[in-house]
Phi, psi and omega in degrees: 000130176244135179230158176283166179296317185298314176302316177299320177290324182291322190235038182297316178300320178294321182287322177300316182295320180292325180290322178295326177288350173113357180281142171279137179233119180248134178257130184242156177237115186053045177070012179251127177297130180232336182216143175248128170280134174218153184284159167284161183293148178294153177303132178100342180274336183265190180279160183212163178295134186083010184299338184266001182308131176083353180259142173297140180213132182230135180280146172299155183299330185266010183305318186252029184289127184302317178299317175294320179296320180297319179297317182290326180293323179298328179294332182262355181057035179244130179290144178269121181278140180236000000 
């Protein structure tokens, strides 16, 4: 389904319900498609805090490199305590 920006503003709730039901809604400007409405991922389908629990994880060898840390500290204008 394609609708104009004016129609989308007027009937936003109805269009959201259609998207949730699985219908594709495209919003156009001067008959040119510019935006596609899409539902957000369901809870549990995206990333989450603690998502790496139980999975192997390794820090890169340069993670605690003094030169990199000094450079990062320069960005925050704070001396790095050692």
